[in-house]
N, C-alpha and C positions, 0 to 999 in steps of 0.2 A: 536456812535460811540465815547469811551473813548480813547484820548491820552495817555500814560505812559511815563512821562518826566521825564531825569535823573533828583532829589534832587539838586535844586544853590548854590553851596558855597558858597554863600554871605556873611552870616556867619562867618568867619576862623580867625586868628587872624594866626602870624608869631612873633615867636619869636629864639634864638638861642638854636640848637636845642641842646638836653643830645645824646652826641653819646653813648653811656652808654644804649640807651631805645631803646629794641628789634622791636619798630614799627619804627626806626630809620633804625635802620641796617638793617631792612628788606629792603627799600626803595632803601636807597646806594647797598645793595647785587641786586638791580635789576635792577638798572639803569646798576652795570654794567654787568652781564650778559646783558641785553642789547641793553648797546654801544661795547661790544665783537661780539656780533653776528649778528649784523651790521654794522662790519669793518672789515676788511680784517685783515690776523693775521698778529700783532707786532704792528697795528696802530690804539691801542684803546687806550689815554691818560685819561680814566676815572680813577680818585685819590680809592684807597679801604681801610674802615675806618681807617688802619695805617696810612694813606697815608693826611685822613683831620685830625687828633687828631694831624695834626703838630702845631708848633704852629703860622705860620704864615699864616692858615688859619683857617676864622672862618666859621663856618656851622650855620645856617637856615634853623628852619621847620615852615610849617605851618600845623593847625588842626584847623579842624571842627568835630566839639566833643572832642571824645579823638581818631581822626584816623590821621594817620601822615596823610597828602593830599598831599607834595607834602618840597624837601629842593633843596636847591642851593647851594652852598659855595663861597668865595671868596679867591681868593690865593696872596697875599702882593707876588710879583716879584724882586722891589726897591721903593725906597723913595718915588717919584712919579706916577709907574706903578703896574694893579694887573691886574689876570686873572679870571675867573668864570670858575669856575672848579663843575661838577656832580649838572647839575640842572637838576631836572627831577620831575614830577608831575606824579601822583598816577591815574592809568589809570582810575579809578572812577573818577576822578574831571576834567579830558580833560576840554576845554573848560569855564571853569567858573571864567579865572580871578585869580589860584593860581601862575601860572608861572610869569605871570604881576605884580603881587604883592610881591612876592619874587625876579624879577629884578628889580625892587622901593627901596625896602629894601637892595637890595645891592649895586645899584648907589647911594643909601644915606650915607652909610658907608663909599664909597668907597672918596664921596667927603668927609665926617669927619676925613677921616683918610690926604685928602690932596693931593689924588692922581689927575696927571689930565690926565689919558687915562687907561677906561678897556677894555682889549683884551679877547680874546677869542678864543679857535680852535673847530671846531663840522666838521664833516660829513658833506658831500655832495651829494645828488639826494632827491627820493621824498620823504623819510621818514623821513631828516629831514627841511622838507619844512617850518611843523607851528614852530616849533622852531625858524627858520630861520626866518620868518614873524616877528614875534614880538619882535626876534632884530633889524630888520630894522625899523619897525615901532616904536619904540627908537630910531634913528638914529645910529644904526651901519653903518657899513659901512664895505666894503671888502680888503685887505688892506694886507701888506706882512707878510710875516711867524715871530716870536718873540718868547724870550726864547728860547726850545731848538727845538720848533718845525721845521720842515719841508714841504714846502709844497709839495703834491704830491694828483693825481686827484679823490684822498678820502678824501682832507680833504679841509680845509679853514679857514681861520682866518680874526676876525672883528676887527674892536672896536673901541668906543668909547671915544671922547675927552668930558672930564669933564668943562667946561668953565664956 
């Protein structure tokens, strides 16, 4: 019996994303659709391409060969805090370390900027458990709403202190 395994993404690279790259744009659009589909009307806060072009937002892409395997964005809120935005792994590369690598890149960048805390707003429920597990393993904890967010039954805010 032969087992067919998904190819491992052990060889990936992460760099600042080229937001003009159609492959990056496609993953951003997929992320927006998935967040809108998984959220009650009016409660998806995923940034579209124009939001990701803001000067206070930095976006990274993970590449496996010519494929864009994942994206992640960090938005500066003020001099000491920032927010993770638009983190998404292409479904062909799930559970292969792409999201963890992107998260570590974001955390390192936040530290380099002198940030004290990284926060994020995300959904709640079973569909969000893989991402929540990743964040919690890295030390994020549930906490109060931040920026303009309001906590509901459908979302939650997590925070990581950068000591």
